[in-house]
N, CA, C and O atoms as a Maestro MAE file, in Angstrom:
{
 s_m_m2io_version
 :::
 2.0.0
}

f_m_ct {
 s_m_title
 :::
 protein
 m_atom[316] {
  # First column is atom index #
  i_m_mmod_type
  r_m_x_coord
  r_m_y_coord
  r_m_z_coord
  i_m_residue_number
  s_m_chain_name
  s_m_pdb_residue_name
  s_m_pdb_atom_name
  i_m_atomic_number
  :::
  1 25 -68.274 68.985 163.448 1 A "MET " " N  " 7
  2 3 -68.152 69.232 164.743 1 A "MET " " CA " 6
  3 2 -66.686 69.235 165.176 1 A "MET " " C  " 6
  4 15 -65.870 68.539 164.572 1 A "MET " " O  " 8
  5 25 -66.307 70.064 166.294 2 A "SER " " N  " 7
  6 3 -65.089 70.393 166.774 2 A "SER " " CA " 6
  7 2 -64.494 69.027 167.596 2 A "SER " " C  " 6
  8 15 -65.277 68.357 168.270 2 A "SER " " O  " 8
  9 25 -63.415 68.751 167.521 3 A "LYS " " N  " 7
  10 3 -62.844 67.814 168.341 3 A "LYS " " CA " 6
  11 2 -62.433 68.152 169.842 3 A "LYS " " C  " 6
  12 15 -61.267 68.088 170.231 3 A "LYS " " O  " 8
  13 25 -63.539 68.527 170.665 4 A "VAL " " N  " 7
  14 3 -63.372 68.935 171.999 4 A "VAL " " CA " 6
  15 2 -63.902 68.026 172.789 4 A "VAL " " C  " 6
  16 15 -64.889 67.365 172.469 4 A "VAL " " O  " 8
  17 25 -63.193 67.901 174.060 5 A "CYS " " N  " 7
  18 3 -64.167 67.117 175.012 5 A "CYS " " CA " 6
  19 2 -65.081 67.916 175.907 5 A "CYS " " C  " 6
  20 15 -64.630 68.860 176.556 5 A "CYS " " O  " 8
  21 25 -66.332 67.574 175.961 6 A "GLN " " N  " 7
  22 3 -67.365 68.175 176.637 6 A "GLN " " CA " 6
  23 2 -67.333 68.354 178.138 6 A "GLN " " C  " 6
  24 15 -68.058 69.150 178.736 6 A "GLN " " O  " 8
  25 25 -66.437 67.552 178.711 7 A "ILE " " N  " 7
  26 3 -66.295 67.834 180.233 7 A "ILE " " CA " 6
  27 2 -64.891 68.267 180.606 7 A "ILE " " C  " 6
  28 15 -64.852 69.066 181.541 7 A "ILE " " O  " 8
  29 25 -63.836 67.943 180.124 8 A "SER " " N  " 7
  30 3 -62.663 68.409 180.536 8 A "SER " " CA " 6
  31 2 -62.117 69.720 179.601 8 A "SER " " C  " 6
  32 15 -61.419 70.627 180.055 8 A "SER " " O  " 8
  33 25 -62.527 69.634 178.374 9 A "GLY " " N  " 7
  34 3 -62.387 70.773 177.546 9 A "GLY " " CA " 6
  35 2 -60.956 70.750 176.655 9 A "GLY " " C  " 6
  36 15 -60.435 71.702 176.075 9 A "GLY " " O  " 8
  37 25 -60.505 69.404 176.730 10 A "LYS " " N  " 7
  38 3 -59.347 69.032 175.997 10 A "LYS " " CA " 6
  39 2 -59.540 69.403 174.346 10 A "LYS " " C  " 6
  40 15 -60.521 69.239 173.620 10 A "LYS " " O  " 8
  41 25 -58.461 69.861 174.115 11 A "ARG " " N  " 7
  42 3 -58.545 70.188 172.340 11 A "ARG " " CA " 6
  43 2 -57.381 69.572 171.588 11 A "ARG " " C  " 6
  44 15 -56.404 69.114 172.181 11 A "ARG " " O  " 8
  45 25 -57.500 69.570 170.337 12 A "VAL " " N  " 7
  46 3 -56.354 69.167 169.334 12 A "VAL " " CA " 6
  47 2 -55.393 70.044 169.672 12 A "VAL " " C  " 6
  48 15 -55.647 71.203 170.000 12 A "VAL " " O  " 8
  49 25 -54.195 69.541 169.614 13 A "MET " " N  " 7
  50 3 -52.863 70.296 169.873 13 A "MET " " CA " 6
  51 2 -52.140 70.296 168.580 13 A "MET " " C  " 6
  52 15 -52.256 69.310 167.852 13 A "MET " " O  " 8
  53 25 -51.330 71.405 168.181 14 A "ILE " " N  " 7
  54 3 -50.487 71.502 167.055 14 A "ILE " " CA " 6
  55 2 -49.249 71.541 167.190 14 A "ILE " " C  " 6
  56 15 -48.838 72.269 168.093 14 A "ILE " " O  " 8
  57 25 -48.390 70.902 166.484 15 A "GLY " " N  " 7
  58 3 -46.791 70.867 166.820 15 A "GLY " " CA " 6
  59 2 -46.183 70.486 165.425 15 A "GLY " " C  " 6
  60 15 -46.740 70.706 164.349 15 A "GLY " " O  " 8
  61 25 -44.909 69.857 165.600 16 A "ASN " " N  " 7
  62 3 -44.315 69.621 164.432 16 A "ASN " " CA " 6
  63 2 -43.828 68.061 164.181 16 A "ASN " " C  " 6
  64 15 -43.527 67.327 165.122 16 A "ASN " " O  " 8
  65 25 -43.790 67.685 162.937 17 A "ASN " " N  " 7
  66 3 -43.027 66.409 162.674 17 A "ASN " " CA " 6
  67 2 -41.545 66.666 162.677 17 A "ASN " " C  " 6
  68 15 -41.146 67.571 161.946 17 A "ASN " " O  " 8
  69 25 -40.795 66.088 163.298 18 A "VAL " " N  " 7
  70 3 -39.363 66.467 163.123 18 A "VAL " " CA " 6
  71 2 -38.553 65.267 162.496 18 A "VAL " " C  " 6
  72 15 -38.493 64.187 163.085 18 A "VAL " " O  " 8
  73 25 -37.978 65.471 161.375 19 A "SER " " N  " 7
  74 3 -37.318 64.455 160.648 19 A "SER " " CA " 6
  75 2 -35.868 64.086 161.200 19 A "SER " " C  " 6
  76 15 -35.435 64.869 162.045 19 A "SER " " O  " 8
  77 25 -35.198 63.200 160.910 20 A "HIS " " N  " 7
  78 3 -33.728 62.903 161.304 20 A "HIS " " CA " 6
  79 2 -32.788 64.022 161.023 20 A "HIS " " C  " 6
  80 15 -31.749 64.136 161.673 20 A "HIS " " O  " 8
  81 25 -33.152 64.944 159.972 21 A "ALA " " N  " 7
  82 3 -32.582 65.852 159.356 21 A "ALA " " CA " 6
  83 2 -32.959 67.246 159.968 21 A "ALA " " C  " 6
  84 15 -32.568 68.322 159.516 21 A "ALA " " O  " 8
  85 25 -33.820 67.071 161.122 22 A "LEU " " N  " 7
  86 3 -34.579 68.190 161.692 22 A "LEU " " CA " 6
  87 2 -35.238 69.244 160.939 22 A "LEU " " C  " 6
  88 15 -35.254 70.440 161.233 22 A "LEU " " O  " 8
  89 25 -35.847 68.610 159.814 23 A "ASN " " N  " 7
  90 3 -36.838 69.243 159.082 23 A "ASN " " CA " 6
  91 2 -38.203 69.319 159.635 23 A "ASN " " C  " 6
  92 15 -38.725 68.299 160.084 23 A "ASN " " O  " 8
  93 25 -38.839 70.487 159.637 24 A "ARG " " N  " 7
  94 3 -40.142 70.341 160.693 24 A "ARG " " CA " 6
  95 2 -41.245 70.851 159.642 24 A "ARG " " C  " 6
  96 15 -41.224 71.843 158.914 24 A "ARG " " O  " 8
  97 25 -42.163 69.903 159.793 25 A "THR " " N  " 7
  98 3 -43.654 70.202 159.173 25 A "THR " " CA " 6
  99 2 -44.659 70.080 160.303 25 A "THR " " C  " 6
  100 15 -44.542 69.432 161.343 25 A "THR " " O  " 8
  101 25 -45.623 70.796 159.909 26 A "LYS " " N  " 7
  102 3 -46.795 71.109 160.915 26 A "LYS " " CA " 6
  103 2 -47.474 69.603 161.005 26 A "LYS " " C  " 6
  104 15 -47.440 68.856 160.028 26 A "LYS " " O  " 8
  105 25 -47.957 69.303 161.975 27 A "ARG " " N  " 7
  106 3 -48.899 68.112 162.374 27 A "ARG " " CA " 6
  107 2 -49.675 68.316 163.618 27 A "ARG " " C  " 6
  108 15 -49.267 69.055 164.514 27 A "ARG " " O  " 8
  109 25 -51.167 67.446 163.701 28 A "ARG " " N  " 7
  110 3 -51.963 67.656 164.594 28 A "ARG " " CA " 6
  111 2 -51.627 66.545 165.602 28 A "ARG " " C  " 6
  112 15 -50.970 65.537 165.342 28 A "ARG " " O  " 8
  113 25 -52.188 66.880 166.834 29 A "PHE " " N  " 7
  114 3 -51.915 65.961 167.868 29 A "PHE " " CA " 6
  115 2 -53.453 65.626 168.218 29 A "PHE " " C  " 6
  116 15 -54.015 66.424 168.969 29 A "PHE " " O  " 8
  117 25 -54.102 64.649 167.797 30 A "ASP " " N  " 7
  118 3 -55.562 64.576 167.962 30 A "ASP " " CA " 6
  119 2 -55.911 64.008 169.313 30 A "ASP " " C  " 6
  120 15 -55.011 63.320 169.794 30 A "ASP " " O  " 8
  121 25 -56.882 64.118 169.963 31 A "ILE " " N  " 7
  122 3 -57.434 63.582 171.325 31 A "ILE " " CA " 6
  123 2 -58.048 62.311 171.006 31 A "ILE " " C  " 6
  124 15 -58.641 62.097 169.948 31 A "ILE " " O  " 8
  125 25 -57.886 61.426 171.994 32 A "ASN " " N  " 7
  126 3 -58.761 60.221 171.761 32 A "ASN " " CA " 6
  127 2 -60.216 60.306 172.408 32 A "ASN " " C  " 6
  128 15 -60.604 59.931 173.515 32 A "ASN " " O  " 8
  129 25 -60.959 60.980 171.260 33 A "LEU " " N  " 7
  130 3 -62.543 61.206 171.567 33 A "LEU " " CA " 6
  131 2 -63.411 59.893 171.067 33 A "LEU " " C  " 6
  132 15 -63.155 59.158 170.113 33 A "LEU " " O  " 8
  133 25 -64.459 59.823 171.948 34 A "ILE " " N  " 7
  134 3 -65.454 58.891 171.702 34 A "ILE " " CA " 6
  135 2 -66.871 59.615 171.879 34 A "ILE " " C  " 6
  136 15 -66.986 60.709 172.432 34 A "ILE " " O  " 8
  137 25 -67.779 58.989 171.426 35 A "THR " " N  " 7
  138 3 -69.467 59.616 171.735 35 A "THR " " CA " 6
  139 2 -69.943 58.471 172.596 35 A "THR " " C  " 6
  140 15 -69.826 57.318 172.182 35 A "THR " " O  " 8
  141 25 -70.458 58.728 173.742 36 A "LYS " " N  " 7
  142 3 -71.025 57.735 174.658 36 A "LYS " " CA " 6
  143 2 -72.208 58.266 175.260 36 A "LYS " " C  " 6
  144 15 -72.210 59.384 175.774 36 A "LYS " " O  " 8
  145 25 -73.262 57.488 175.223 37 A "LYS " " N  " 7
  146 3 -74.648 57.564 176.059 37 A "LYS " " CA " 6
  147 2 -74.479 57.125 177.517 37 A "LYS " " C  " 6
  148 15 -73.930 56.072 177.841 37 A "LYS " " O  " 8
  149 25 -75.001 58.028 178.378 38 A "PHE " " N  " 7
  150 3 -75.026 57.846 179.604 38 A "PHE " " CA " 6
  151 2 -76.419 57.822 180.240 38 A "PHE " " C  " 6
  152 15 -77.267 58.615 179.831 38 A "PHE " " O  " 8
  153 25 -76.701 56.941 181.233 39 A "PHE " " N  " 7
  154 3 -78.121 57.124 182.077 39 A "PHE " " CA " 6
  155 2 -77.866 58.010 183.265 39 A "PHE " " C  " 6
  156 15 -76.948 57.820 184.063 39 A "PHE " " O  " 8
  157 25 -78.748 59.003 183.330 40 A "ILE " " N  " 7
  158 3 -78.529 59.819 184.704 40 A "ILE " " CA " 6
  159 2 -79.642 59.492 185.656 40 A "ILE " " C  " 6
  160 15 -80.636 60.152 185.352 40 A "ILE " " O  " 8
  161 25 -79.856 58.673 186.754 41 A "PRO " " N  " 7
  162 3 -80.586 58.106 187.502 41 A "PRO " " CA " 6
  163 2 -81.432 59.248 188.114 41 A "PRO " " C  " 6
  164 15 -82.653 59.100 188.166 41 A "PRO " " O  " 8
  165 25 -80.795 60.492 188.627 42 A "GLU " " N  " 7
  166 3 -81.285 61.321 189.313 42 A "GLU " " CA " 6
  167 2 -82.374 62.314 188.239 42 A "GLU " " C  " 6
  168 15 -83.314 62.941 188.726 42 A "GLU " " O  " 8
  169 25 -82.127 62.324 187.030 43 A "GLU " " N  " 7
  170 3 -82.736 63.115 186.120 43 A "GLU " " CA " 6
  171 2 -83.591 62.248 185.348 43 A "GLU " " C  " 6
  172 15 -84.394 62.766 184.573 43 A "GLU " " O  " 8
  173 25 -83.512 60.794 185.478 44 A "ASN " " N  " 7
  174 3 -84.264 59.836 184.781 44 A "ASN " " CA " 6
  175 2 -84.222 60.064 183.460 44 A "ASN " " C  " 6
  176 15 -85.304 60.060 182.873 44 A "ASN " " O  " 8
  177 25 -83.078 60.296 182.743 45 A "ARG " " N  " 7
  178 3 -82.825 60.644 181.286 45 A "ARG " " CA " 6
  179 2 -81.337 60.156 180.851 45 A "ARG " " C  " 6
  180 15 -80.392 59.918 181.602 45 A "ARG " " O  " 8
  181 25 -81.383 60.076 179.502 46 A "TRP " " N  " 7
  182 3 -80.087 59.609 178.813 46 A "TRP " " CA " 6
  183 2 -79.438 60.926 178.344 46 A "TRP " " C  " 6
  184 15 -80.184 61.806 177.914 46 A "TRP " " O  " 8
  185 25 -78.171 61.122 178.391 47 A "ILE " " N  " 7
  186 3 -77.357 62.113 177.598 47 A "ILE " " CA " 6
  187 2 -76.314 61.521 177.118 47 A "ILE " " C  " 6
  188 15 -75.743 60.568 177.650 47 A "ILE " " O  " 8
  189 25 -75.927 62.200 175.804 48 A "THR " " N  " 7
  190 3 -74.968 61.879 174.917 48 A "THR " " CA " 6
  191 2 -73.683 62.823 175.034 48 A "THR " " C  " 6
  192 15 -73.813 64.047 175.020 48 A "THR " " O  " 8
  193 25 -72.720 62.345 175.123 49 A "LEU " " N  " 7
  194 3 -71.307 63.020 175.435 49 A "LEU " " CA " 6
  195 2 -70.187 62.748 174.521 49 A "LEU " " C  " 6
  196 15 -69.927 61.589 174.199 49 A "LEU " " O  " 8
  197 25 -69.501 63.764 174.079 50 A "LYS " " N  " 7
  198 3 -68.454 63.281 173.222 50 A "LYS " " CA " 6
  199 2 -67.128 63.713 174.425 50 A "LYS " " C  " 6
  200 15 -66.826 64.890 174.627 50 A "LYS " " O  " 8
  201 25 -66.564 62.752 175.011 51 A "ILE " " N  " 7
  202 3 -65.714 62.805 175.919 51 A "ILE " " CA " 6
  203 2 -64.274 62.018 175.574 51 A "ILE " " C  " 6
  204 15 -64.259 61.026 174.846 51 A "ILE " " O  " 8
  205 25 -63.274 62.483 176.080 52 A "THR " " N  " 7
  206 3 -62.009 61.838 175.958 52 A "THR " " CA " 6
  207 2 -61.908 60.306 176.883 52 A "THR " " C  " 6
  208 15 -62.503 60.159 177.951 52 A "THR " " O  " 8
  209 25 -61.240 59.476 176.391 53 A "THR " " N  " 7
  210 3 -61.085 58.020 177.138 53 A "THR " " CA " 6
  211 2 -60.609 58.449 178.418 53 A "THR " " C  " 6
  212 15 -61.123 57.826 179.347 53 A "THR " " O  " 8
  213 25 -59.787 59.321 178.741 54 A "SER " " N  " 7
  214 3 -59.280 59.588 180.278 54 A "SER " " CA " 6
  215 2 -60.478 60.308 181.049 54 A "SER " " C  " 6
  216 15 -60.477 60.239 182.279 54 A "SER " " O  " 8
  217 25 -61.385 60.917 180.466 55 A "VAL " " N  " 7
  218 3 -62.662 61.216 181.289 55 A "VAL " " CA " 6
  219 2 -63.445 60.091 181.375 55 A "VAL " " C  " 6
  220 15 -64.067 59.912 182.422 55 A "VAL " " O  " 8
  221 25 -63.539 59.270 180.449 56 A "LEU " " N  " 7
  222 3 -64.336 57.799 180.753 56 A "LEU " " CA " 6
  223 2 -63.886 57.059 181.915 56 A "LEU " " C  " 6
  224 15 -64.663 56.593 182.749 56 A "LEU " " O  " 8
  225 25 -62.437 56.941 181.970 57 A "ARG " " N  " 7
  226 3 -61.972 56.269 183.052 57 A "ARG " " CA " 6
  227 2 -62.388 57.089 184.320 57 A "ARG " " C  " 6
  228 15 -62.858 56.474 185.277 57 A "ARG " " O  " 8
  229 25 -62.265 58.211 184.363 58 A "THR " " N  " 7
  230 3 -62.764 59.030 185.451 58 A "THR " " CA " 6
  231 2 -64.154 58.646 185.895 58 A "THR " " C  " 6
  232 15 -64.398 58.347 187.064 58 A "THR " " O  " 8
  233 25 -65.075 58.661 184.922 59 A "ILE " " N  " 7
  234 3 -66.593 58.339 184.983 59 A "ILE " " CA " 6
  235 2 -66.544 56.964 185.797 59 A "ILE " " C  " 6
  236 15 -66.979 56.814 186.939 59 A "ILE " " O  " 8
  237 25 -65.997 56.088 185.087 60 A "ASN " " N  " 7
  238 3 -66.047 54.827 185.892 60 A "ASN " " CA " 6
  239 2 -65.455 54.585 187.061 60 A "ASN " " C  " 6
  240 15 -65.594 53.504 187.633 60 A "ASN " " O  " 8
  241 25 -64.744 55.549 187.530 61 A "ARG " " N  " 7
  242 3 -64.154 55.717 188.917 61 A "ARG " " CA " 6
  243 2 -65.098 56.318 190.012 61 A "ARG " " C  " 6
  244 15 -65.351 55.736 191.066 61 A "ARG " " O  " 8
  245 25 -65.609 57.585 189.643 62 A "LYS " " N  " 7
  246 3 -66.288 58.423 190.418 62 A "LYS " " CA " 6
  247 2 -67.866 58.179 190.262 62 A "LYS " " C  " 6
  248 15 -68.648 58.211 191.212 62 A "LYS " " O  " 8
  249 25 -68.217 57.936 188.946 63 A "GLY " " N  " 7
  250 3 -69.787 57.897 188.726 63 A "GLY " " CA " 6
  251 2 -70.143 59.046 187.641 63 A "GLY " " C  " 6
  252 15 -69.338 59.976 187.582 63 A "GLY " " O  " 8
  253 25 -71.048 59.076 186.942 64 A "ILE " " N  " 7
  254 3 -71.543 59.930 185.980 64 A "ILE " " CA " 6
  255 2 -71.871 61.369 186.840 64 A "ILE " " C  " 6
  256 15 -71.417 62.501 186.675 64 A "ILE " " O  " 8
  257 25 -72.869 60.828 187.845 65 A "SER " " N  " 7
  258 3 -73.379 61.826 188.718 65 A "SER " " CA " 6
  259 2 -72.293 63.004 189.297 65 A "SER " " C  " 6
  260 15 -72.442 64.226 189.255 65 A "SER " " O  " 8
  261 25 -71.131 62.216 189.861 66 A "ALA " " N  " 7
  262 3 -70.332 63.000 190.496 66 A "ALA " " CA " 6
  263 2 -69.573 64.013 189.276 66 A "ALA " " C  " 6
  264 15 -69.504 65.224 189.491 66 A "ALA " " O  " 8
  265 25 -69.157 63.572 188.314 67 A "VAL " " N  " 7
  266 3 -68.321 64.117 187.344 67 A "VAL " " CA " 6
  267 2 -69.152 65.176 186.675 67 A "VAL " " C  " 6
  268 15 -68.586 66.223 186.364 67 A "VAL " " O  " 8
  269 25 -70.491 65.016 186.406 68 A "LEU " " N  " 7
  270 3 -71.314 66.079 185.850 68 A "LEU " " CA " 6
  271 2 -71.372 67.268 186.957 68 A "LEU " " C  " 6
  272 15 -71.152 68.444 186.669 68 A "LEU " " O  " 8
  273 25 -71.677 66.838 188.174 69 A "LYS " " N  " 7
  274 3 -71.850 68.011 189.321 69 A "LYS " " CA " 6
  275 2 -70.490 68.805 189.505 69 A "LYS " " C  " 6
  276 15 -70.517 70.000 189.801 69 A "LYS " " O  " 8
  277 25 -69.312 68.126 189.326 70 A "GLU " " N  " 7
  278 3 -68.039 68.861 189.211 70 A "GLU " " CA " 6
  279 2 -68.071 69.812 187.987 70 A "GLU " " C  " 6
  280 15 -67.829 71.011 188.128 70 A "GLU " " O  " 8
  281 25 -68.367 69.275 186.809 71 A "ALA " " N  " 7
  282 3 -68.216 70.114 185.461 71 A "ALA " " CA " 6
  283 2 -69.272 71.250 185.568 71 A "ALA " " C  " 6
  284 15 -69.055 72.344 185.048 71 A "ALA " " O  " 8
  285 25 -70.486 70.963 186.287 72 A "ARG " " N  " 7
  286 3 -71.259 72.149 186.126 72 A "ARG " " CA " 6
  287 2 -70.900 73.031 187.197 72 A "ARG " " C  " 6
  288 15 -71.304 74.190 187.099 72 A "ARG " " O  " 8
  289 25 -70.179 72.692 188.263 73 A "SER " " N  " 7
  290 3 -69.694 73.818 189.061 73 A "SER " " CA " 6
  291 2 -68.867 74.666 188.438 73 A "SER " " C  " 6
  292 15 -68.807 75.868 188.699 73 A "SER " " O  " 8
  293 25 -68.068 73.979 187.431 74 A "ARG " " N  " 7
  294 3 -66.895 74.749 186.758 74 A "ARG " " CA " 6
  295 2 -67.424 75.821 185.727 74 A "ARG " " C  " 6
  296 15 -66.821 76.761 185.209 74 A "ARG " " O  " 8
  297 25 -68.757 75.393 185.581 75 A "GLY " " N  " 7
  298 3 -69.399 76.382 184.460 75 A "GLY " " CA " 6
  299 2 -69.750 75.552 183.174 75 A "GLY " " C  " 6
  300 15 -70.287 76.199 182.275 75 A "GLY " " O  " 8
  301 25 -69.550 74.353 182.977 76 A "VAL " " N  " 7
  302 3 -69.736 73.627 181.724 76 A "VAL " " CA " 6
  303 2 -71.154 73.466 181.697 76 A "VAL " " C  " 6
  304 15 -71.808 73.123 182.681 76 A "VAL " " O  " 8
  305 25 -71.670 73.737 180.470 77 A "VAL " " N  " 7
  306 3 -73.268 73.697 180.144 77 A "VAL " " CA " 6
  307 2 -73.365 72.219 179.493 77 A "VAL " " C  " 6
  308 15 -72.652 71.905 178.540 77 A "VAL " " O  " 8
  309 25 -74.171 71.459 179.997 78 A "ILE " " N  " 7
  310 3 -74.473 69.940 179.516 78 A "ILE " " CA " 6
  311 2 -75.887 69.830 179.396 78 A "ILE " " C  " 6
  312 15 -76.572 69.724 180.413 78 A "ILE " " O  " 8
  313 25 -76.383 69.844 178.287 79 A "LYS " " N  " 7
  314 3 -77.998 69.796 178.004 79 A "LYS " " CA " 6
  315 2 -78.526 68.318 178.416 79 A "LYS " " C  " 6
  316 15 -79.717 68.032 178.294 79 A "LYS " " O  " 8
  :::
 }
 m_bond[315] {
  # First column is bond index #
  i_m_from
  i_m_to
  i_m_order
  :::
  1 1 2 1
  2 2 3 1
  3 3 4 2
  4 3 5 1
  5 5 6 1
  6 6 7 1
  7 7 8 2
  8 7 9 1
  9 9 10 1
  10 10 11 1
  11 11 12 2
  12 11 13 1
  13 13 14 1
  14 14 15 1
  15 15 16 2
  16 15 17 1
  17 17 18 1
  18 18 19 1
  19 19 20 2
  20 19 21 1
  21 21 22 1
  22 22 23 1
  23 23 24 2
  24 23 25 1
  25 25 26 1
  26 26 27 1
  27 27 28 2
  28 27 29 1
  29 29 30 1
  30 30 31 1
  31 31 32 2
  32 31 33 1
  33 33 34 1
  34 34 35 1
  35 35 36 2
  36 35 37 1
  37 37 38 1
  38 38 39 1
  39 39 40 2
  40 39 41 1
  41 41 42 1
  42 42 43 1
  43 43 44 2
  44 43 45 1
  45 45 46 1
  46 46 47 1
  47 47 48 2
  48 47 49 1
  49 49 50 1
  50 50 51 1
  51 51 52 2
  52 51 53 1
  53 53 54 1
  54 54 55 1
  55 55 56 2
  56 55 57 1
  57 57 58 1
  58 58 59 1
  59 59 60 2
  60 59 61 1
  61 61 62 1
  62 62 63 1
  63 63 64 2
  64 63 65 1
  65 65 66 1
  66 66 67 1
  67 67 68 2
  68 67 69 1
  69 69 70 1
  70 70 71 1
  71 71 72 2
  72 71 73 1
  73 73 74 1
  74 74 75 1
  75 75 76 2
  76 75 77 1
  77 77 78 1
  78 78 79 1
  79 79 80 2
  80 79 81 1
  81 81 82 1
  82 82 83 1
  83 83 84 2
  84 83 85 1
  85 85 86 1
  86 86 87 1
  87 87 88 2
  88 87 89 1
  89 89 90 1
  90 90 91 1
  91 91 92 2
  92 91 93 1
  93 93 94 1
  94 94 95 1
  95 95 96 2
  96 95 97 1
  97 97 98 1
  98 98 99 1
  99 99 100 2
  100 99 101 1
  101 101 102 1
  102 102 103 1
  103 103 104 2
  104 103 105 1
  105 105 106 1
  106 106 107 1
  107 107 108 2
  108 107 109 1
  109 109 110 1
  110 110 111 1
  111 111 112 2
  112 111 113 1
  113 113 114 1
  114 114 115 1
  115 115 116 2
  116 115 117 1
  117 117 118 1
  118 118 119 1
  119 119 120 2
  120 119 121 1
  121 121 122 1
  122 122 123 1
  123 123 124 2
  124 123 125 1
  125 125 126 1
  126 126 127 1
  127 127 128 2
  128 127 129 1
  129 129 130 1
  130 130 131 1
  131 131 132 2
  132 131 133 1
  133 133 134 1
  134 134 135 1
  135 135 136 2
  136 135 137 1
  137 137 138 1
  138 138 139 1
  139 139 140 2
  140 139 141 1
  141 141 142 1
  142 142 143 1
  143 143 144 2
  144 143 145 1
  145 145 146 1
  146 146 147 1
  147 147 148 2
  148 147 149 1
  149 149 150 1
  150 150 151 1
  151 151 152 2
  152 151 153 1
  153 153 154 1
  154 154 155 1
  155 155 156 2
  156 155 157 1
  157 157 158 1
  158 158 159 1
  159 159 160 2
  160 159 161 1
  161 161 162 1
  162 162 163 1
  163 163 164 2
  164 163 165 1
  165 165 166 1
  166 166 167 1
  167 167 168 2
  168 167 169 1
  169 169 170 1
  170 170 171 1
  171 171 172 2
  172 171 173 1
  173 173 174 1
  174 174 175 1
  175 175 176 2
  176 175 177 1
  177 177 178 1
  178 178 179 1
  179 179 180 2
  180 179 181 1
  181 181 182 1
  182 182 183 1
  183 183 184 2
  184 183 185 1
  185 185 186 1
  186 186 187 1
  187 187 188 2
  188 187 189 1
  189 189 190 1
  190 190 191 1
  191 191 192 2
  192 191 193 1
  193 193 194 1
  194 194 195 1
  195 195 196 2
  196 195 197 1
  197 197 198 1
  198 198 199 1
  199 199 200 2
  200 199 201 1
  201 201 202 1
  202 202 203 1
  203 203 204 2
  204 203 205 1
  205 205 206 1
  206 206 207 1
  207 207 208 2
  208 207 209 1
  209 209 210 1
  210 210 211 1
  211 211 212 2
  212 211 213 1
  213 213 214 1
  214 214 215 1
  215 215 216 2
  216 215 217 1
  217 217 218 1
  218 218 219 1
  219 219 220 2
  220 219 221 1
  221 221 222 1
  222 222 223 1
  223 223 224 2
  224 223 225 1
  225 225 226 1
  226 226 227 1
  227 227 228 2
  228 227 229 1
  229 229 230 1
  230 230 231 1
  231 231 232 2
  232 231 233 1
  233 233 234 1
  234 234 235 1
  235 235 236 2
  236 235 237 1
  237 237 238 1
  238 238 239 1
  239 239 240 2
  240 239 241 1
  241 241 242 1
  242 242 243 1
  243 243 244 2
  244 243 245 1
  245 245 246 1
  246 246 247 1
  247 247 248 2
  248 247 249 1
  249 249 250 1
  250 250 251 1
  251 251 252 2
  252 251 253 1
  253 253 254 1
  254 254 255 1
  255 255 256 2
  256 255 257 1
  257 257 258 1
  258 258 259 1
  259 259 260 2
  260 259 261 1
  261 261 262 1
  262 262 263 1
  263 263 264 2
  264 263 265 1
  265 265 266 1
  266 266 267 1
  267 267 268 2
  268 267 269 1
  269 269 270 1
  270 270 271 1
  271 271 272 2
  272 271 273 1
  273 273 274 1
  274 274 275 1
  275 275 276 2
  276 275 277 1
  277 277 278 1
  278 278 279 1
  279 279 280 2
  280 279 281 1
  281 281 282 1
  282 282 283 1
  283 283 284 2
  284 283 285 1
  285 285 286 1
  286 286 287 1
  287 287 288 2
  288 287 289 1
  289 289 290 1
  290 290 291 1
  291 291 292 2
  292 291 293 1
  293 293 294 1
  294 294 295 1
  295 295 296 2
  296 295 297 1
  297 297 298 1
  298 298 299 1
  299 299 300 2
  300 299 301 1
  301 301 302 1
  302 302 303 1
  303 303 304 2
  304 303 305 1
  305 305 306 1
  306 306 307 1
  307 307 308 2
  308 307 309 1
  309 309 310 1
  310 310 311 1
  311 311 312 2
  312 311 313 1
  313 313 314 1
  314 314 315 1
  315 315 316 2
  :::
 }
}
């Protein structure tokens, strides 16, 4: 599966390793992605999301219901 956050849409970035001699080789900047299960009391069900840790902090602050509501208003499809 791809390394994409289901809420924020953050993806892997591509860049360069730059040595002291300024030689450049390609590298990947991976995102800090975790798989986490959440219980949604309004729908009375569990969902599993692949999210970044920064989105997890947002969920801890605002709550899962508020974050899902914002994501769905932006057009993110969450099953």
